[in-house]
N, CA, C, O and the ligand as a Tripos MOL2 file, in Angstrom:
@<TRIPOS>MOLECULE
protein
  245   243    62     0     0
PROTEIN
NO_CHARGES

@<TRIPOS>ATOM
      1 N           0.7930   -1.2280   -0.0060 N.3       1 MET1
      2 CA         -0.0030    0.0010   -0.0010 C.3       1 MET1
      3 C           0.8830    1.2720    0.0020 C.2       1 MET1
      4 O           1.9120    1.3380    0.6740 O.2       1 MET1
      5 N           0.4280    2.2820   -0.7890 N.am      2 SER2
      6 CA          1.1740    3.4170   -0.8100 C.3       2 SER2
      7 C           0.3590    4.6510   -0.4900 C.2       2 SER2
      8 O          -0.8070    4.6410   -0.8830 O.2       2 SER2
      9 N           0.7760    5.6560    0.1310 N.am      3 SER3
     10 CA          0.0430    6.8210    0.3440 C.3       3 SER3
     11 C           0.6820    7.9710   -0.4020 C.2       3 SER3
     12 O           0.3690    9.1330   -0.1460 O.2       3 SER3
     13 N           1.6390    7.6340   -1.3890 N.am      4 ALA4
     14 CA          2.3420    8.6430   -2.0700 C.3       4 ALA4
     15 C           1.5260    9.2580   -3.2570 C.2       4 ALA4
     16 O           1.9340   10.2370   -3.8810 O.2       4 ALA4
     17 N           0.4680    8.6840   -3.5000 N.am      5 ASN5
     18 CA         -0.2330    9.1980   -4.6800 C.3       5 ASN5
     19 C          -1.1940   10.2970   -4.3420 C.2       5 ASN5
     20 O          -2.4090   10.2140   -4.5240 O.2       5 ASN5
     21 N          -0.5440   11.3750   -3.8160 N.am      6 THR6
     22 CA         -1.4140   12.5670   -3.4060 C.3       6 THR6
     23 C          -1.1180   13.6980   -4.4060 C.2       6 THR6
     24 O           0.0040   13.9100   -4.8630 O.2       6 THR6
     25 N          -2.1800   14.3790   -4.6940 N.am      7 ALA7
     26 CA         -1.9690   15.6530   -5.5580 C.3       7 ALA7
     27 C          -1.2020   16.6630   -4.7150 C.2       7 ALA7
     28 O          -1.1280   16.6380   -3.4860 O.2       7 ALA7
     29 N          -0.6410   17.5580   -5.5290 N.am      8 THR8
     30 CA          0.1680   18.5660   -4.8730 C.3       8 THR8
     31 C          -0.5630   19.8790   -4.7900 C.2       8 THR8
     32 O           0.0560   20.9030   -4.5030 O.2       8 THR8
     33 N          -1.8350   19.8880   -5.0250 N.am      9 TYR9
     34 CA         -2.7020   21.0950   -4.9220 C.3       9 TYR9
     35 C          -3.1320   21.4330   -3.5290 C.2       9 TYR9
     36 O          -3.4210   20.5420   -2.7290 O.2       9 TYR9
     37 N          -3.1790   22.6870   -3.2290 N.am     10 SER10
     38 CA         -3.6510   23.1080   -1.9160 C.3      10 SER10
     39 C          -5.2030   23.2370   -2.0330 C.2      10 SER10
     40 O          -5.7840   23.3770   -3.1090 O.2      10 SER10
     41 N          -5.7740   23.1800   -0.8910 N.am     11 PRO11
     42 CA         -7.2680   23.3470   -0.7790 C.3      11 PRO11
     43 C          -7.7300   24.7010   -1.4850 C.2      11 PRO11
     44 O          -8.7670   24.7310   -2.1480 O.2      11 PRO11
     45 N          -6.9790   25.7360   -1.3270 N.am     12 ALA12
     46 CA         -7.3160   27.0010   -2.0500 C.3      12 ALA12
     47 C          -7.2710   26.8340   -3.5160 C.2      12 ALA12
     48 O          -8.1470   27.3400   -4.2170 O.2      12 ALA12
     49 N          -6.2640   26.1290   -4.0340 N.am     13 GLN13
     50 CA         -6.1570   25.8230   -5.4890 C.3      13 GLN13
     51 C          -7.3180   24.9900   -5.9220 C.2      13 GLN13
     52 O          -7.8640   25.2320   -6.9990 O.2      13 GLN13
     53 N          -7.7470   23.9750   -5.1090 N.am     14 LEU14
     54 CA         -8.7490   23.1500   -5.6770 C.3      14 LEU14
     55 C         -10.1120   23.7570   -5.5760 C.2      14 LEU14
     56 O         -11.0430   23.3290   -6.2590 O.2      14 LEU14
     57 N         -10.2530   24.8300   -4.6640 N.am     15 HIS15
     58 CA        -11.6080   25.4830   -4.6540 C.3      15 HIS15
     59 C         -11.6310   26.7720   -5.4300 C.2      15 HIS15
     60 O         -12.4940   27.6310   -5.2500 O.2      15 HIS15
     61 N         -10.6090   26.8780   -6.3360 N.am     16 GLY16
     62 CA        -10.6590   28.0070   -7.2870 C.3      16 GLY16
     63 C         -10.2770   29.4110   -6.6510 C.2      16 GLY16
     64 O         -10.5690   30.4560   -7.2320 O.2      16 GLY16
     65 N          -9.6500   29.3920   -5.5040 N.am     17 ARG17
     66 CA         -9.3060   30.6780   -4.8850 C.3      17 ARG17
     67 C          -7.8400   30.9330   -5.0860 C.2      17 ARG17
     68 O          -7.3350   31.9480   -4.6060 O.2      17 ARG17
     69 N          -7.1700   30.1170   -5.7290 N.am     18 ALA18
     70 CA         -5.6670   30.3960   -5.9360 C.3      18 ALA18
     71 C          -5.2710   29.7940   -7.3520 C.2      18 ALA18
     72 O          -5.8630   28.8290   -7.8360 O.2      18 ALA18
     73 N          -4.2740   30.4150   -7.9380 N.am     19 CYS19
     74 CA         -3.7490   29.9050   -9.2240 C.3      19 CYS19
     75 C          -3.3730   28.4350   -9.1030 C.2      19 CYS19
     76 O          -2.6960   28.0230   -8.1620 O.2      19 CYS19
     77 N          -3.8390   27.6360  -10.1010 N.am     20 ILE20
     78 CA         -3.4500   26.1510   -9.9620 C.3      20 ILE20
     79 C          -2.0440   25.9630  -10.3350 C.2      20 ILE20
     80 O          -1.4840   24.9180  -10.0040 O.2      20 ILE20
     81 N          -1.3870   26.9130  -11.0210 N.am     21 HIS21
     82 CA         -0.0520   26.7730  -11.4100 C.3      21 HIS21
     83 C           0.9330   27.2550  -10.3520 C.2      21 HIS21
     84 O           1.7850   26.5030   -9.8780 O.2      21 HIS21
     85 N           0.7880   28.5830   -9.9800 N.am     22 CYS22
     86 CA          1.8090   29.1420   -9.0310 C.3      22 CYS22
     87 C           1.2370   29.3460   -7.6600 C.2      22 CYS22
     88 O           1.9930   29.6240   -6.7290 O.2      22 CYS22
     89 N          -0.0470   29.2270   -7.4830 N.am     23 GLY23
     90 CA         -0.6470   29.2810   -6.1160 C.3      23 GLY23
     91 C          -0.9310   30.7370   -5.6090 C.2      23 GLY23
     92 O          -1.2720   30.9430   -4.4440 O.2      23 GLY23
     93 N          -0.7880   31.6630   -6.4600 N.am     24 THR24
     94 CA         -1.0150   33.0190   -6.0340 C.3      24 THR24
     95 C          -2.6170   33.2280   -5.8710 C.2      24 THR24
     96 O          -3.4390   32.5930   -6.5330 O.2      24 THR24
     97 N          -2.9060   34.0870   -5.0160 N.am     25 THR25
     98 CA         -4.3480   34.4260   -4.8230 C.3      25 THR25
     99 C          -4.6360   35.8570   -5.2760 C.2      25 THR25
    100 O          -5.7370   36.3710   -5.0810 O.2      25 THR25
    101 N          -3.6340   36.4870   -5.8800 N.am     26 ASP26
    102 CA         -3.7770   37.7590   -6.4740 C.3      26 ASP26
    103 C          -4.5140   37.5720   -7.8430 C.2      26 ASP26
    104 O          -4.0960   36.7580   -8.6670 O.2      26 ASP26
    105 N          -5.5760   38.3150   -8.0560 N.am     27 GLY27
    106 CA         -6.4420   38.2830   -9.2340 C.3      27 GLY27
    107 C          -5.7600   39.0700  -10.2990 C.2      27 GLY27
    108 O          -4.7030   39.6490  -10.0440 O.2      27 GLY27
    109 N          -6.3390   39.1250  -11.5450 N.am     28 PRO28
    110 CA         -7.5500   38.3290  -11.8110 C.3      28 PRO28
    111 C          -7.2340   36.8050  -12.0200 C.2      28 PRO28
    112 O          -6.2400   36.4380  -12.6470 O.2      28 PRO28
    113 N          -8.1220   35.9550  -11.4670 N.am     29 LEU29
    114 CA         -8.0030   34.5890  -11.6530 C.3      29 LEU29
    115 C          -9.1440   34.1530  -12.6550 C.2      29 LEU29
    116 O         -10.3120   34.4970  -12.4690 O.2      29 LEU29
    117 N          -8.7780   33.4330  -13.6500 N.am     30 VAL30
    118 CA         -9.7380   33.0680  -14.5850 C.3      30 VAL30
    119 C          -9.8950   31.5470  -14.7220 C.2      30 VAL30
    120 O          -8.9060   30.8530  -14.4840 O.2      30 VAL30
    121 N         -11.0040   30.9900  -15.0700 N.am     31 PRO31
    122 CA        -11.2730   29.5280  -15.2110 C.3      31 PRO31
    123 C         -10.2230   28.8100  -16.0630 C.2      31 PRO31
    124 O          -9.8460   29.2980  -17.1290 O.2      31 PRO31
    125 N          -9.7830   27.7310  -15.6240 N.am     32 ALA32
    126 CA         -8.7000   26.9950  -16.3520 C.3      32 ALA32
    127 C          -9.0940   25.5180  -16.5420 C.2      32 ALA32
    128 O          -8.2370   24.6580  -16.7460 O.2      32 ALA32
    129 N         -10.4160   25.2440  -16.4690 N.am     33 GLY33
    130 CA        -10.7620   23.8440  -16.6620 C.3      33 GLY33
    131 C         -10.7910   23.0890  -15.3480 C.2      33 GLY33
    132 O         -11.0950   23.6350  -14.2870 O.2      33 GLY33
    133 N         -10.4720   21.8530  -15.4590 N.am     34 TYR34
    134 CA        -10.5570   20.9220  -14.2920 C.3      34 TYR34
    135 C          -9.3260   20.2030  -14.0540 C.2      34 TYR34
    136 O          -8.5680   19.9130  -14.9800 O.2      34 TYR34
    137 N          -9.0780   19.8790  -12.7420 N.am     35 VAL35
    138 CA         -8.0760   18.8870  -12.3470 C.3      35 VAL35
    139 C          -8.8360   17.8640  -11.6640 C.2      35 VAL35
    140 O          -9.9250   18.0880  -11.1350 O.2      35 VAL35
    141 N          -8.2310   16.6870  -11.6780 N.am     36 THR36
    142 CA         -8.7830   15.5520  -10.9840 C.3      36 THR36
    143 C          -7.9080   15.0430   -9.9080 C.2      36 THR36
    144 O          -6.7030   14.8850  -10.1050 O.2      36 THR36
    145 N          -8.5000   14.7680   -8.7190 N.am     37 THR37
    146 CA         -7.7720   14.1460   -7.6240 C.3      37 THR37
    147 C          -8.4120   12.8870   -7.3030 C.2      37 THR37
    148 O          -9.5760   12.6770   -7.6440 O.2      37 THR37
    149 N          -7.6990   12.0090   -6.6460 N.am     38 GLN38
    150 CA         -8.2370   10.7280   -6.2710 C.3      38 GLN38
    151 C          -8.9550   10.8280   -4.8980 C.2      38 GLN38
    152 O          -8.3240   11.0330   -3.8610 O.2      38 GLN38
    153 N         -10.2970   10.6740   -4.9380 N.am     39 GLY39
    154 CA        -10.9500   10.6360   -3.6690 C.3      39 GLY39
    155 C         -11.1250    9.2520   -3.0400 C.2      39 GLY39
    156 O         -10.6420    8.2650   -3.5950 O.2      39 GLY39
    157 N         -11.7330    9.1710   -2.0150 N.am     40 THR40
    158 CA        -11.8170    7.8310   -1.3280 C.3      40 THR40
    159 C         -12.7990    6.9470   -2.0890 C.2      40 THR40
    160 O         -12.7340    5.7230   -1.9680 O.2      40 THR40
    161 N         -13.6790    7.5140   -2.8440 N.am     41 GLU41
    162 CA        -14.6200    6.7200   -3.6500 C.3      41 GLU41
    163 C         -14.4450    6.9290   -5.1600 C.2      41 GLU41
    164 O         -15.3330    6.5820   -5.9380 O.2      41 GLU41
    165 N         -13.3230    7.4850   -5.5710 N.am     42 GLY42
    166 CA        -12.9930    7.5460   -6.9950 C.3      42 GLY42
    167 C         -12.5460    9.0220   -7.3290 C.2      42 GLY42
    168 O         -12.4210    9.8470   -6.4240 O.2      42 GLY42
    169 N         -12.3240    9.3130   -8.5650 N.am     43 PRO43
    170 CA        -11.7060   10.5810   -9.0170 C.3      43 PRO43
    171 C         -12.7470   11.7180   -8.7460 C.2      43 PRO43
    172 O         -13.9510   11.5900   -8.9670 O.2      43 PRO43
    173 N         -12.1380   12.8740   -8.2280 N.am     44 LEU44
    174 CA        -12.9230   14.0160   -8.0050 C.3      44 LEU44
    175 C         -12.4830   15.1380   -8.8960 C.2      44 LEU44
    176 O         -11.2930   15.4540   -8.9020 O.2      44 LEU44
    177 N         -13.3320   15.7470   -9.6310 N.am     45 PRO45
    178 CA        -13.0740   16.7800  -10.5740 C.3      45 PRO45
    179 C         -13.2050   18.1310   -9.8220 C.2      45 PRO45
    180 O         -14.1460   18.3300   -9.0540 O.2      45 PRO45
    181 N         -12.2610   19.0340  -10.0550 N.am     46 TRP46
    182 CA        -12.2740   20.3260   -9.3730 C.3      46 TRP46
    183 C         -12.1550   21.4110  -10.5380 C.2      46 TRP46
    184 O         -11.3350   21.3120  -11.4510 O.2      46 TRP46
    185 N         -12.9960   22.3780  -10.4110 N.am     47 ALA47
    186 CA        -12.9000   23.6020  -11.2830 C.3      47 ALA47
    187 C         -11.8420   24.4850  -10.7970 C.2      47 ALA47
    188 O         -11.9370   25.0120   -9.6880 O.2      47 ALA47
    189 N         -10.7860   24.6870  -11.6070 N.am     48 VAL48
    190 CA         -9.6900   25.4490  -11.0650 C.3      48 VAL48
    191 C          -9.4420   26.7420  -11.8870 C.2      48 VAL48
    192 O         -10.0150   26.9050  -12.9640 O.2      48 VAL48
    193 N          -8.6200   27.6210  -11.3960 N.am     49 VAL49
    194 CA         -8.3700   28.8450  -12.0060 C.3      49 VAL49
    195 C          -6.8770   29.1020  -12.1540 C.2      49 VAL49
    196 O          -6.0540   28.5110  -11.4540 O.2      49 VAL49
    197 N          -6.5330   30.0320  -13.1190 N.am     50 VAL50
    198 CA         -5.1640   30.4720  -13.2360 C.3      50 VAL50
    199 C          -5.0910   31.9940  -13.1390 C.2      50 VAL50
    200 O          -6.0530   32.7050  -13.4280 O.2      50 VAL50
    201 N          -3.9710   32.4450  -12.7420 N.am     51 CYS51
    202 CA         -3.6800   33.8780  -12.7790 C.3      51 CYS51
    203 C          -3.3650   34.3830  -14.1580 C.2      51 CYS51
    204 O          -3.0540   33.5780  -15.0360 O.2      51 CYS51
    205 N          -3.4300   35.7290  -14.4060 N.am     52 SER52
    206 CA         -3.2480   36.1990  -15.7470 C.3      52 SER52
    207 C          -1.7340   35.8460  -16.2750 C.2      52 SER52
    208 O          -1.5110   35.5740  -17.4550 O.2      52 SER52
    209 N          -0.7970   35.8790  -15.3370 N.am     53 ASP53
    210 CA          0.5810   35.5460  -15.7400 C.3      53 ASP53
    211 C           0.7360   34.1130  -16.2060 C.2      53 ASP53
    212 O           1.3610   33.8780  -17.2400 O.2      53 ASP53
    213 N           0.2150   33.1880  -15.5130 N.am     54 CYS54
    214 CA          0.2580   31.7550  -15.8810 C.3      54 CYS54
    215 C          -0.5710   31.5220  -17.1580 C.2      54 CYS54
    216 O          -0.1780   30.7180  -18.0040 O.2      54 CYS54
    217 N          -1.6190   32.1590  -17.2930 N.am     55 ARG55
    218 CA         -2.4700   32.0240  -18.3950 C.3      55 ARG55
    219 C          -1.6860   32.4690  -19.7130 C.2      55 ARG55
    220 O          -1.6800   31.7590  -20.7190 O.2      55 ARG55
    221 N          -1.0820   33.5910  -19.6420 N.am     56 ARG56
    222 CA         -0.3300   34.1550  -20.7080 C.3      56 ARG56
    223 C           0.8140   33.1590  -21.0870 C.2      56 ARG56
    224 O           1.0730   32.8820  -22.2580 O.2      56 ARG56
    225 N           1.4790   32.6420  -20.0130 N.am     57 GLY57
    226 CA          2.6360   31.7940  -20.3540 C.3      57 GLY57
    227 C           2.2900   30.4550  -20.7600 C.2      57 GLY57
    228 O           3.1100   29.8430  -21.4450 O.2      57 GLY57
    229 N           1.1640   29.8900  -20.4310 N.am     58 GLY58
    230 CA          0.7380   28.5220  -20.7860 C.3      58 GLY58
    231 C          -0.1640   28.3680  -21.9290 C.2      58 GLY58
    232 O          -0.4630   27.2480  -22.3430 O.2      58 GLY58
    233 N          -0.6360   29.5070  -22.4840 N.am     59 SER59
    234 CA         -1.6620   29.3970  -23.5190 C.3      59 SER59
    235 C          -0.9170   29.6700  -24.9170 C.2      59 SER59
    236 O           0.1080   30.3450  -25.0170 O.2      59 SER59
    237 N          -1.5550   29.0710  -25.9320 N.am     60 SER60
    238 CA         -1.1170   29.2640  -27.2250 C.3      60 SER60
    239 C          -1.6030   30.5010  -27.8690 C.2      60 SER60
    240 O          -1.2120   30.8690  -28.9770 O.2      60 SER60
    241 N          -2.5300   31.1810  -27.0920 N.am     61 GLU61
    242 CA         -3.2030   32.3210  -27.6710 C.3      61 GLU61
    243 C          -2.5130   33.6430  -27.2270 C.2      61 GLU61
    244 O          -2.9450   34.7270  -27.6200 O.2      61 GLU61
    245 ZN         -0.1730   31.7290  -11.5690 Zn       62 ZN62
@<TRIPOS>BOND
     1     1     2 1
     2     2     3 1
     3     3     4 2
     4     3     5 am
     5     5     6 1
     6     6     7 1
     7     7     8 2
     8     7     9 am
     9     9    10 1
    10    10    11 1
    11    11    12 2
    12    11    13 am
    13    13    14 1
    14    14    15 1
    15    15    16 2
    16    15    17 am
    17    17    18 1
    18    18    19 1
    19    19    20 2
    20    19    21 am
    21    21    22 1
    22    22    23 1
    23    23    24 2
    24    23    25 am
    25    25    26 1
    26    26    27 1
    27    27    28 2
    28    27    29 am
    29    29    30 1
    30    30    31 1
    31    31    32 2
    32    31    33 am
    33    33    34 1
    34    34    35 1
    35    35    36 2
    36    35    37 am
    37    37    38 1
    38    38    39 1
    39    39    40 2
    40    39    41 am
    41    41    42 1
    42    42    43 1
    43    43    44 2
    44    43    45 am
    45    45    46 1
    46    46    47 1
    47    47    48 2
    48    47    49 am
    49    49    50 1
    50    50    51 1
    51    51    52 2
    52    51    53 am
    53    53    54 1
    54    54    55 1
    55    55    56 2
    56    55    57 am
    57    57    58 1
    58    58    59 1
    59    59    60 2
    60    59    61 am
    61    61    62 1
    62    62    63 1
    63    63    64 2
    64    63    65 am
    65    65    66 1
    66    66    67 1
    67    67    68 2
    68    67    69 am
    69    69    70 1
    70    70    71 1
    71    71    72 2
    72    71    73 am
    73    73    74 1
    74    74    75 1
    75    75    76 2
    76    75    77 am
    77    77    78 1
    78    78    79 1
    79    79    80 2
    80    79    81 am
    81    81    82 1
    82    82    83 1
    83    83    84 2
    84    83    85 am
    85    85    86 1
    86    86    87 1
    87    87    88 2
    88    87    89 am
    89    89    90 1
    90    90    91 1
    91    91    92 2
    92    91    93 am
    93    93    94 1
    94    94    95 1
    95    95    96 2
    96    95    97 am
    97    97    98 1
    98    98    99 1
    99    99   100 2
   100    99   101 am
   101   101   102 1
   102   102   103 1
   103   103   104 2
   104   103   105 am
   105   105   106 1
   106   106   107 1
   107   107   108 2
   108   107   109 am
   109   109   110 1
   110   110   111 1
   111   111   112 2
   112   111   113 am
   113   113   114 1
   114   114   115 1
   115   115   116 2
   116   115   117 am
   117   117   118 1
   118   118   119 1
   119   119   120 2
   120   119   121 am
   121   121   122 1
   122   122   123 1
   123   123   124 2
   124   123   125 am
   125   125   126 1
   126   126   127 1
   127   127   128 2
   128   127   129 am
   129   129   130 1
   130   130   131 1
   131   131   132 2
   132   131   133 am
   133   133   134 1
   134   134   135 1
   135   135   136 2
   136   135   137 am
   137   137   138 1
   138   138   139 1
   139   139   140 2
   140   139   141 am
   141   141   142 1
   142   142   143 1
   143   143   144 2
   144   143   145 am
   145   145   146 1
   146   146   147 1
   147   147   148 2
   148   147   149 am
   149   149   150 1
   150   150   151 1
   151   151   152 2
   152   151   153 am
   153   153   154 1
   154   154   155 1
   155   155   156 2
   156   155   157 am
   157   157   158 1
   158   158   159 1
   159   159   160 2
   160   159   161 am
   161   161   162 1
   162   162   163 1
   163   163   164 2
   164   163   165 am
   165   165   166 1
   166   166   167 1
   167   167   168 2
   168   167   169 am
   169   169   170 1
   170   170   171 1
   171   171   172 2
   172   171   173 am
   173   173   174 1
   174   174   175 1
   175   175   176 2
   176   175   177 am
   177   177   178 1
   178   178   179 1
   179   179   180 2
   180   179   181 am
   181   181   182 1
   182   182   183 1
   183   183   184 2
   184   183   185 am
   185   185   186 1
   186   186   187 1
   187   187   188 2
   188   187   189 am
   189   189   190 1
   190   190   191 1
   191   191   192 2
   192   191   193 am
   193   193   194 1
   194   194   195 1
   195   195   196 2
   196   195   197 am
   197   197   198 1
   198   198   199 1
   199   199   200 2
   200   199   201 am
   201   201   202 1
   202   202   203 1
   203   203   204 2
   204   203   205 am
   205   205   206 1
   206   206   207 1
   207   207   208 2
   208   207   209 am
   209   209   210 1
   210   210   211 1
   211   211   212 2
   212   211   213 am
   213   213   214 1
   214   214   215 1
   215   215   216 2
   216   215   217 am
   217   217   218 1
   218   218   219 1
   219   219   220 2
   220   219   221 am
   221   221   222 1
   222   222   223 1
   223   223   224 2
   224   223   225 am
   225   225   226 1
   226   226   227 1
   227   227   228 2
   228   227   229 am
   229   229   230 1
   230   230   231 1
   231   231   232 2
   232   231   233 am
   233   233   234 1
   234   234   235 1
   235   235   236 2
   236   235   237 am
   237   237   238 1
   238   238   239 1
   239   239   240 2
   240   239   241 am
   241   241   242 1
   242   242   243 1
   243   243   244 2
@<TRIPOS>SUBSTRUCTURE
     1 MET1         2 RESIDUE 1 A MET
     2 SER2         6 RESIDUE 1 A SER
     3 SER3        10 RESIDUE 1 A SER
     4 ALA4        14 RESIDUE 1 A ALA
     5 ASN5        18 RESIDUE 1 A ASN
     6 THR6        22 RESIDUE 1 A THR
     7 ALA7        26 RESIDUE 1 A ALA
     8 THR8        30 RESIDUE 1 A THR
     9 TYR9        34 RESIDUE 1 A TYR
    10 SER10       38 RESIDUE 1 A SER
    11 PRO11       42 RESIDUE 1 A PRO
    12 ALA12       46 RESIDUE 1 A ALA
    13 GLN13       50 RESIDUE 1 A GLN
    14 LEU14       54 RESIDUE 1 A LEU
    15 HIS15       58 RESIDUE 1 A HIS
    16 GLY16       62 RESIDUE 1 A GLY
    17 ARG17       66 RESIDUE 1 A ARG
    18 ALA18       70 RESIDUE 1 A ALA
    19 CYS19       74 RESIDUE 1 A CYS
    20 ILE20       78 RESIDUE 1 A ILE
    21 HIS21       82 RESIDUE 1 A HIS
    22 CYS22       86 RESIDUE 1 A CYS
    23 GLY23       90 RESIDUE 1 A GLY
    24 THR24       94 RESIDUE 1 A THR
    25 THR25       98 RESIDUE 1 A THR
    26 ASP26      102 RESIDUE 1 A ASP
    27 GLY27      106 RESIDUE 1 A GLY
    28 PRO28      110 RESIDUE 1 A PRO
    29 LEU29      114 RESIDUE 1 A LEU
    30 VAL30      118 RESIDUE 1 A VAL
    31 PRO31      122 RESIDUE 1 A PRO
    32 ALA32      126 RESIDUE 1 A ALA
    33 GLY33      130 RESIDUE 1 A GLY
    34 TYR34      134 RESIDUE 1 A TYR
    35 VAL35      138 RESIDUE 1 A VAL
    36 THR36      142 RESIDUE 1 A THR
    37 THR37      146 RESIDUE 1 A THR
    38 GLN38      150 RESIDUE 1 A GLN
    39 GLY39      154 RESIDUE 1 A GLY
    40 THR40      158 RESIDUE 1 A THR
    41 GLU41      162 RESIDUE 1 A GLU
    42 GLY42      166 RESIDUE 1 A GLY
    43 PRO43      170 RESIDUE 1 A PRO
    44 LEU44      174 RESIDUE 1 A LEU
    45 PRO45      178 RESIDUE 1 A PRO
    46 TRP46      182 RESIDUE 1 A TRP
    47 ALA47      186 RESIDUE 1 A ALA
    48 VAL48      190 RESIDUE 1 A VAL
    49 VAL49      194 RESIDUE 1 A VAL
    50 VAL50      198 RESIDUE 1 A VAL
    51 CYS51      202 RESIDUE 1 A CYS
    52 SER52      206 RESIDUE 1 A SER
    53 ASP53      210 RESIDUE 1 A ASP
    54 CYS54      214 RESIDUE 1 A CYS
    55 ARG55      218 RESIDUE 1 A ARG
    56 ARG56      222 RESIDUE 1 A ARG
    57 GLY57      226 RESIDUE 1 A GLY
    58 GLY58      230 RESIDUE 1 A GLY
    59 SER59      234 RESIDUE 1 A SER
    60 SER60      238 RESIDUE 1 A SER
    61 GLU61      242 RESIDUE 1 A GLU
    62 ZN62       245 GROUP 0 **** ****
C-alpha cells in the first residue's frame, strides 16, 4: 500500500481561490478547466483557475 499518490494542490487551489500553477491568490483569476484528484470513492473533478501571468505563459493564444 502506498500513500504517495497525493496531488500537490492546496485546498485554495482546488476550490478556485488560488492559481493552479503558481498558487497566487492575486487576481484576476480566470477559469482553467478541471483537475482531478483521487478521492476515497473515486476521482474528484475540481474547477480550477489560473492567474493572468500563468495564463499568458501557458496558452497558445
Ligand atoms: Zn499563476
